[in-house]
N, C-alpha and C positions, 0 to 999 in steps of 0.2 A: 326324127324321133322326139319324142316329148321328154321334157325336163319335169322330172319328179321332186316335188318338194316334200321332206321328212320335217316335222314339226318338233322339236325338242332335241336337245343333245345328251340324254340321259342314255342308260343302258339300252331301252329298246329303240330309240332313235339311232344309236351308233349301229346296232345290229341290223336295222330296216335298212340304213344306208349302205353297209357293208354288202348285204344281199343283192341290193339294187344295182350297186358298183359291179358285183362279180358277174350280172348277167349283162354289162355293157350299158347300162342306163347313166344318163346324165343326172345328177342329184345335187340338190340345193338344201342345206340344213338350215332350219329358221329355229330361233329360240327368242323368248321373249324377255331380251335384257338382262340375261344372265351370263356374268363374266367368269369364266372358269380360273380357278387358281393355276398356277404354274404346274404343280403336281399332277393334278386331275387333268389339265390340257395334255401333258406328256404321256398320261395313262390313255387318254382317247385316242392319240396318233399310235401308240403301241397296240391298242385293241383293235384299230382300224385295219392294221397290217398283218394281224393273226386271225387264225381259225376260231371260232367261237368255242369249239371243244378245247381250245387251249387256254382259255380265260380262267384266271385262279379264283377261288373264293374271295382271296383277299384283294383281287382287281375289282371283282364286283362290288363288294363293301365299299371301296374307296370311291367308286365310280357314283355309288347311291349316297353316299355321305352329303353333308350340308353344303349349300352353294350361298354364293352372295349376290342379291339383286341389284342391279344399278338403277332401278326405277320402282316406285311403289306400285305394286300389282294387286292392291286391296280391292279397286273398283272392278278388277276382273273376277275376282272371287266373288263379289257381291252381285255381280251381274248373273252368276249361276244361281243364287239364291232364290 
């Protein structure tokens, strides 16, 4: 079986990883140096163990909120220009 890599630990990444795991896939989540705050990390764990239909608008808003980067990502944004 192949390992699936999910890029990003935001809302779409968590949903994608959850769907893959539900199908028995092996998943590795990758992110570009973003450190989740403790509240957000706990929310990711909570959402990962519940059905997407059970996610509340408040949970989604919290997950979409600001993050703190550990590295300067500006070279990546300039490469897209």
